[in-house]
PARO-227252 format. One record per residue (C-alpha): residue number from 0; x negated, y negated, z negated. Coordinates in steps of 0.1 Angstrom, whole numbers. Each point is the difference from the previous one (the first is absolute). Example, Ala and Ser with C-alpha at 12.3 -4.5 7.8 and 13.67 -1.06 7.14 Angstrom:
+-----+-------+-------+-------+
:   k :     u :     v :     w :
+-----+-------+-------+-------+
:   0 :  -123 :    45 :   -78 :
:   1 :   -14 :   -34 :     7 :
+-----+-------+-------+-------+
***
This chain:
+-----+-------+-------+-------+
:   k :     u :     v :     w :
+-----+-------+-------+-------+
:   0 :  2641 : -2124 :  1009 :
:   1 :    38 :     3 :    -8 :
:   2 :     8 :    35 :    10 :
:   3 :    38 :    -3 :    -1 :
:   4 :     6 :    12 :    38 :
:   5 :    17 :   -24 :    18 :
:   6 :    21 :    11 :    28 :
:   7 :    20 :   -19 :    30 :
:   8 :    14 :    14 :    36 :
:   9 :   -18 :     2 :    25 :
:  10 :    10 :     7 :    41 :
:  11 :   -10 :    32 :     7 :
:  12 :   -25 :   -13 :    28 :
:  13 :   -28 :    -5 :   -25 :
:  14 :     1 :    37 :   -11 :
:  15 :   -35 :    16 :     6 :
:  16 :    -8 :    28 :    20 :
:  17 :    -5 :    25 :   -28 :
:  18 :    40 :    -9 :   -16 :
:  19 :    26 :    20 :    12 :
:  20 :    31 :   -28 :    19 :
:  21 :    28 :    -6 :   -26 :
:  22 :    36 :     8 :     9 :
:  23 :    27 :   -30 :    -7 :
:  24 :     7 :    15 :   -31 :
:  25 :   -37 :    -1 :   -16 :
:  26 :   -14 :   -26 :   -24 :
:  27 :   -28 :   -23 :    17 :
:  28 :   -23 :   -18 :   -23 :
:  29 :   -35 :   -13 :   -10 :
:  30 :   -18 :    12 :   -22 :
:  31 :   -27 :   -18 :   -22 :
:  32 :   -32 :    14 :    -2 :
:  33 :   -33 :    -4 :   -20 :
:  34 :   -13 :   -30 :    19 :
:  35 :    33 :   -12 :     4 :
:  36 :     5 :     3 :    38 :
:  37 :    35 :    20 :    11 :
:  38 :     5 :    30 :    16 :
:  39 :    31 :    14 :    15 :
:  40 :    18 :    28 :   -14 :
:  41 :    31 :    20 :    -2 :
:  42 :    25 :    12 :   -26 :
:  43 :    12 :    36 :    14 :
:  44 :    41 :     3 :     1 :
:  45 :    -3 :    31 :    -2 :
:  46 :     1 :    23 :   -35 :
:  47 :     2 :    39 :     9 :
:  48 :     6 :     5 :   -39 :
:  49 :    12 :   -23 :   -27 :
:  50 :   -25 :    12 :   -21 :
:  51 :   -27 :   -19 :    26 :
:  52 :   -12 :   -34 :     3 :
:  53 :    -6 :   -19 :    23 :
:  54 :   -33 :   -13 :    14 :
:  55 :   -10 :   -26 :    19 :
:  56 :   -18 :     3 :    32 :
:  57 :   -30 :     1 :     5 :
:  58 :    -9 :    22 :   -28 :
:  59 :   -28 :   -19 :   -24 :
:  60 :   -25 :    26 :   -19 :
:  61 :    -1 :     0 :   -34 :
:  62 :   -33 :   -20 :   -11 :
:  63 :   -16 :    32 :   -18 :
:  64 :     8 :    23 :    29 :
:  65 :   -22 :    28 :    -5 :
:  66 :    -8 :     4 :   -33 :
:  67 :    33 :    26 :    -9 :
:  68 :   -24 :    26 :    22 :
:  69 :   -26 :    -2 :   -29 :
:  70 :    16 :    -4 :   -29 :
:  71 :    27 :    24 :     4 :
:  72 :    -7 :    40 :   -10 :
:  73 :    29 :    14 :    29 :
:  74 :    13 :   -10 :    28 :
:  75 :    33 :     6 :   -16 :
:  76 :   -10 :   -26 :   -24 :
:  77 :   -10 :   -23 :    23 :
:  78 :    39 :     0 :    19 :
:  79 :    16 :    -1 :   -32 :
:  80 :   -11 :   -35 :   -17 :
:  81 :    10 :   -17 :    31 :
:  82 :    34 :    18 :     6 :
:  83 :     9 :     0 :   -35 :
:  84 :   -13 :   -35 :    -9 :
:  85 :    26 :    -6 :    28 :
:  86 :    26 :    18 :   -22 :
:  87 :    -2 :   -22 :   -34 :
:  88 :    -5 :   -31 :    22 :
:  89 :    37 :     8 :    11 :
:  90 :    11 :    -6 :   -36 :
:  91 :   -10 :   -33 :    -1 :
:  92 :     1 :   -14 :    41 :
:  93 :    27 :    20 :    10 :
:  94 :    -4 :    10 :    45 :
:  95 :    28 :   -21 :    11 :
:  96 :   -15 :   -31 :   -11 :
:  97 :   -33 :     3 :     1 :
:  98 :   -31 :     6 :    24 :
:  99 :   -29 :    22 :    -5 :
: 100 :   -31 :    -9 :     9 :
: 101 :   -38 :    12 :   -13 :
: 102 :   -21 :   -12 :   -31 :
: 103 :   -13 :   -34 :    11 :
: 104 :   -15 :   -14 :   -29 :
: 105 :   -20 :    29 :   -16 :
: 106 :   -32 :     4 :    25 :
: 107 :   -21 :    32 :    -2 :
: 108 :   -32 :   -18 :   -16 :
: 109 :    26 :   -14 :   -29 :
: 110 :    18 :    38 :    -2 :
: 111 :   -38 :    13 :    -5 :
: 112 :   -12 :   -22 :   -26 :
: 113 :    33 :     9 :   -19 :
: 114 :     1 :    35 :     3 :
: 115 :   -37 :    -2 :    -9 :
: 116 :   -21 :     3 :   -37 :
: 117 :     2 :   -27 :   -20 :
: 118 :   -39 :     6 :    -5 :
: 119 :     1 :    -3 :    46 :
: 120 :    20 :   -33 :     1 :
: 121 :    13 :   -23 :   -26 :
: 122 :    38 :     5 :    17 :
: 123 :    -9 :    38 :    -7 :
: 124 :    34 :    12 :   -12 :
: 125 :   -16 :    35 :    -9 :
: 126 :   -17 :     5 :   -35 :
: 127 :   -38 :    -8 :     2 :
: 128 :   -28 :    25 :    -6 :
: 129 :   -34 :    -7 :   -14 :
: 130 :   -33 :    23 :    14 :
: 131 :    -8 :    17 :   -33 :
: 132 :    39 :    15 :     1 :
: 133 :    -1 :    36 :    12 :
: 134 :    24 :    12 :    29 :
: 135 :    19 :    19 :   -31 :
: 136 :     2 :   -34 :   -18 :
: 137 :    15 :   -19 :    33 :
: 138 :    21 :    31 :     0 :
: 139 :    15 :    -3 :   -29 :
: 140 :    -6 :   -42 :   -12 :
: 141 :     7 :   -14 :    39 :
: 142 :    12 :    21 :    26 :
: 143 :    11 :   -21 :    30 :
: 144 :    43 :    -6 :    -6 :
: 145 :     6 :   -20 :    32 :
: 146 :    -8 :    17 :    34 :
: 147 :    20 :   -24 :    22 :
: 148 :    22 :   -29 :     4 :
: 149 :    23 :    -4 :    25 :
: 150 :    18 :   -37 :    13 :
: 151 :    39 :    -4 :    17 :
: 152 :     6 :   -33 :     8 :
: 153 :    39 :    -6 :     9 :
: 154 :    10 :   -32 :    23 :
: 155 :    38 :   -16 :     5 :
: 156 :    16 :   -20 :    25 :
: 157 :    14 :   -33 :   -13 :
: 158 :    26 :   -17 :    16 :
: 159 :   -19 :   -25 :    21 :
: 160 :   -16 :    34 :    16 :
: 161 :   -31 :    -5 :   -17 :
: 162 :   -16 :    30 :   -19 :
: 163 :   -19 :     0 :   -33 :
: 164 :   -15 :    23 :   -24 :
: 165 :    23 :    11 :   -28 :
: 166 :   -10 :    26 :   -21 :
: 167 :   -27 :    22 :    -6 :
: 168 :    -6 :    40 :    -3 :
: 169 :   -33 :    13 :   -22 :
: 170 :    -9 :    39 :    -1 :
: 171 :   -28 :    11 :   -27 :
: 172 :    -7 :    33 :     7 :
: 173 :   -14 :    16 :   -28 :
: 174 :   -22 :    31 :    -9 :
: 175 :    14 :    28 :   -15 :
: 176 :   -35 :    16 :    -3 :
: 177 :   -36 :    -9 :     7 :
: 178 :   -28 :     8 :    19 :
: 179 :   -28 :   -10 :    -6 :
: 180 :   -32 :     4 :    17 :
: 181 :   -21 :    21 :   -27 :
: 182 :    20 :    21 :   -21 :
: 183 :    34 :    11 :    -9 :
: 184 :    31 :   -12 :    14 :
: 185 :    23 :   -13 :   -29 :
: 186 :    40 :    -1 :    -3 :
: 187 :    15 :   -36 :    -5 :
: 188 :    37 :     5 :   -21 :
: 189 :    27 :   -14 :     9 :
: 190 :     0 :   -25 :   -30 :
: 191 :   -30 :   -14 :     8 :
: 192 :     7 :    -3 :    39 :
: 193 :    29 :   -20 :    -8 :
: 194 :   -18 :   -20 :   -29 :
: 195 :   -29 :   -15 :    22 :
: 196 :    20 :     0 :    33 :
: 197 :    24 :   -28 :   -16 :
: 198 :   -32 :   -17 :   -13 :
: 199 :   -13 :    -1 :    31 :
: 200 :    34 :   -12 :    15 :
: 201 :     6 :   -30 :   -20 :
: 202 :   -40 :   -12 :     4 :
: 203 :     3 :     6 :    37 :
: 204 :    39 :   -25 :     0 :
: 205 :   -20 :   -26 :   -18 :
: 206 :   -25 :     3 :    31 :
: 207 :    20 :    -2 :    27 :
: 208 :    22 :   -33 :   -19 :
: 209 :   -36 :   -19 :    -3 :
: 210 :     5 :    -1 :    38 :
: 211 :    23 :   -33 :    11 :
: 212 :    19 :    25 :    27 :
: 213 :    10 :    26 :   -24 :
: 214 :     8 :   -21 :   -35 :
: 215 :    35 :    -6 :     7 :
: 216 :    11 :    40 :    17 :
: 217 :    20 :    30 :   -20 :
: 218 :   -30 :    21 :    -2 :
: 219 :    10 :    45 :    -5 :
: 220 :   -26 :    24 :   -11 :
: 221 :     3 :    39 :     4 :
: 222 :   -22 :    21 :   -20 :
: 223 :   -16 :    36 :    21 :
: 224 :   -10 :    27 :   -11 :
: 225 :   -25 :    14 :    15 :
: 226 :    -1 :    44 :     8 :
: 227 :   -33 :    18 :     0 :
: 228 :   -22 :    11 :    29 :
: 229 :    19 :    30 :    11 :
: 230 :    32 :    -8 :     0 :
: 231 :    19 :     2 :    32 :
: 232 :    31 :   -23 :   -16 :
: 233 :    -5 :   -37 :   -10 :
: 234 :    -1 :   -15 :   -35 :
: 235 :    32 :   -24 :    -1 :
: 236 :     2 :   -35 :   -17 :
: 237 :    16 :     4 :   -37 :
: 238 :     5 :   -37 :   -10 :
: 239 :    13 :   -28 :     8 :
: 240 :     3 :   -44 :    -9 :
: 241 :     5 :   -31 :    14 :
: 242 :   -12 :   -36 :    -7 :
: 243 :    23 :   -28 :     5 :
: 244 :    -8 :   -29 :    23 :
: 245 :   -29 :   -16 :   -21 :
: 246 :    -2 :    24 :   -24 :
: 247 :   -36 :    17 :   -11 :
: 248 :    10 :    29 :   -18 :
: 249 :    18 :    34 :    12 :
: 250 :    34 :     2 :   -18 :
: 251 :    26 :    29 :    -4 :
: 252 :   -21 :    28 :     6 :
: 253 :    17 :    31 :    10 :
: 254 :    -3 :    36 :    11 :
: 255 :     2 :    13 :    36 :
: 256 :    10 :    37 :     5 :
: 257 :   -14 :     7 :    29 :
: 258 :   -19 :    40 :     9 :
: 259 :   -10 :    21 :    28 :
: 260 :     6 :    35 :    -6 :
: 261 :   -23 :    27 :    24 :
: 262 :    24 :    32 :    13 :
: 263 :     3 :    26 :    -7 :
: 264 :   -14 :     3 :   -33 :
: 265 :   -13 :    28 :   -16 :
: 266 :    17 :   -11 :   -34 :
: 267 :    25 :    -5 :   -12 :
: 268 :     9 :   -43 :     8 :
: 269 :    27 :    -6 :   -29 :
: 270 :    17 :   -27 :    19 :
: 271 :    -6 :     6 :    35 :
: 272 :     2 :    39 :    -9 :
: 273 :    34 :     1 :    29 :
: 274 :   -18 :   -14 :    26 :
: 275 :   -32 :    22 :    -2 :
: 276 :    24 :    34 :    -1 :
: 277 :    18 :   -15 :    35 :
: 278 :   -39 :    -8 :    11 :
: 279 :    -9 :    33 :    -4 :
: 280 :    26 :    17 :    19 :
: 281 :    -1 :   -27 :    25 :
: 282 :   -33 :    13 :     3 :
: 283 :     5 :    39 :    -3 :
: 284 :    24 :    -7 :    30 :
: 285 :   -32 :   -13 :    22 :
: 286 :   -20 :    33 :   -13 :
: 287 :    19 :    22 :    11 :
: 288 :     7 :   -18 :    37 :
: 289 :   -36 :     5 :     2 :
: 290 :   -25 :    31 :     6 :
: 291 :   -27 :   -19 :   -17 :
: 292 :    -4 :   -25 :   -28 :
: 293 :    11 :   -35 :    10 :
: 294 :    -7 :   -24 :   -32 :
: 295 :    32 :   -23 :    -5 :
: 296 :    -8 :   -35 :   -32 :
: 297 :    31 :   -17 :   -13 :
: 298 :    -7 :   -39 :   -18 :
: 299 :    27 :   -13 :   -16 :
: 300 :     2 :   -30 :   -11 :
: 301 :    26 :   -11 :   -29 :
: 302 :    10 :   -34 :   -17 :
: 303 :    19 :    -5 :   -32 :
: 304 :     0 :    38 :    -2 :
: 305 :    22 :     2 :    32 :
: 306 :   -18 :    18 :    34 :
: 307 :     2 :   -30 :    24 :
: 308 :   -22 :    24 :    30 :
: 309 :   -16 :    30 :     8 :
: 310 :   -28 :     2 :    24 :
: 311 :   -10 :    33 :    13 :
: 312 :   -36 :     8 :    22 :
: 313 :     1 :    33 :    17 :
: 314 :   -36 :    -2 :    23 :
: 315 :     5 :    36 :    23 :
: 316 :   -30 :    13 :    23 :
: 317 :     6 :    -4 :    40 :
: 318 :    35 :     9 :     7 :
: 319 :    13 :     2 :    40 :
: 320 :    29 :   -26 :    11 :
: 321 :    24 :    30 :     3 :
: 322 :    -7 :     9 :   -39 :
: 323 :    -4 :   -34 :   -18 :
: 324 :    39 :    -4 :    12 :
: 325 :    14 :    29 :    -9 :
: 326 :   -24 :    -9 :   -35 :
: 327 :    16 :   -35 :     1 :
: 328 :    37 :    15 :     0 :
: 329 :    -7 :    22 :   -31 :
: 330 :   -18 :   -25 :   -16 :
: 331 :    27 :   -27 :    -2 :
: 332 :    27 :    30 :    -2 :
: 333 :   -17 :     5 :   -34 :
: 334 :     0 :   -38 :    -9 :
: 335 :    35 :    -4 :     5 :
: 336 :     2 :    33 :   -19 :
: 337 :   -19 :    -4 :   -31 :
: 338 :    -5 :   -41 :    -6 :
: 339 :    39 :   -15 :     5 :
: 340 :     6 :   -31 :    -7 :
: 341 :   -40 :    -5 :    -9 :
: 342 :   -21 :   -29 :    22 :
: 343 :   -25 :    23 :    13 :
: 344 :   -27 :    -2 :    25 :
: 345 :   -17 :    29 :    19 :
: 346 :   -37 :    -1 :    20 :
: 347 :   -12 :    30 :    20 :
: 348 :   -34 :    -6 :     9 :
: 349 :   -29 :    19 :    18 :
: 350 :   -35 :     0 :     8 :
: 351 :    11 :   -23 :    32 :
: 352 :    22 :   -25 :   -25 :
: 353 :    36 :    -5 :    -6 :
: 354 :    24 :    24 :    16 :
: 355 :    35 :    -2 :   -23 :
: 356 :    15 :   -28 :   -14 :
: 357 :    34 :     9 :   -26 :
: 358 :    20 :   -28 :   -15 :
: 359 :    28 :    -4 :   -19 :
: 360 :     6 :   -28 :   -18 :
: 361 :    34 :     3 :   -14 :
: 362 :    21 :   -21 :    23 :
: 363 :    -1 :    19 :    31 :
: 364 :    22 :    35 :     9 :
: 365 :   -31 :    19 :    12 :
: 366 :   -33 :    -7 :    -4 :
: 367 :   -25 :   -18 :    26 :
: 368 :   -22 :    26 :    20 :
: 369 :   -28 :    -6 :    23 :
: 370 :   -23 :    24 :    13 :
: 371 :   -33 :   -22 :    14 :
: 372 :    -7 :     5 :    36 :
: 373 :    34 :    15 :     8 :
+-----+-------+-------+-------+
***
């Protein structure tokens, strides 16, 4: 069937009970489904940040939903493969003129086959093995390179109030370490990861182009380097390319310069040394406030060598409400003192759940402070 998404204006009376009633300035339309039926969708008018895509309602789950849990090593990589791909997508499909939808064209079974070994499925993208290969030979000659595939769809609203699929982004999560069922784990060098990722990207593009509904839309790709199982910071996308309408090869490969830094670092951190020193001073001030040890961990995100955000987590034992309020005021003063002009989010949690949130995005005169349950 033709998967261009046809939309037309309907009255709000057609909305089902599970879909919120739109305001007068929200777009209302029909979206074509797999069975050629139509259902009402709403295009929200609210966009809380210019970096965020708006999403048609009701939200459509990914056709391969659930695979990410079994394919990626950590919860941090699970989140970053999606969030990082959104940033890459914004390079090609701007957030003002496109709407986001989770991938609908690579279903669960297809994704499972593509990330399998060639010896298990004809469509498998990972190298084949034979019964006579030893674990050591497999690790050296045929490790699992591709761990997961992420698909994102981008829609546009046309002048006659119809929406169509207008773009797609594919993320390929590549292993930096191969963990065999037997034998010793093996590190995979960056050059090999990039080479294999680019080869697989072109194969996937050719397969997508074979679908009539995807033959003539722009498709972008991002290559993601997955971290080890023990890392508590996520991996990042390291390369991206674009295929214009109808093209079956990605061109213009370019580097994606993103990295996460865990704070405090025990050794010299190069370009991040100043921030690391500031963070250690911040942590020391918190330690001085408490007679007992309090753990403070930060994750800094850098893009193009520039600090984009800092997230700080502070787990504490149970506090009385008065002590928590006192700590919140002291902590807020420390944030203002140590992290001027740095977008920062500080989360304080206990065994009871979230206790305190401090946010300073750089756009406000004073940080936003919320004490939960008070």
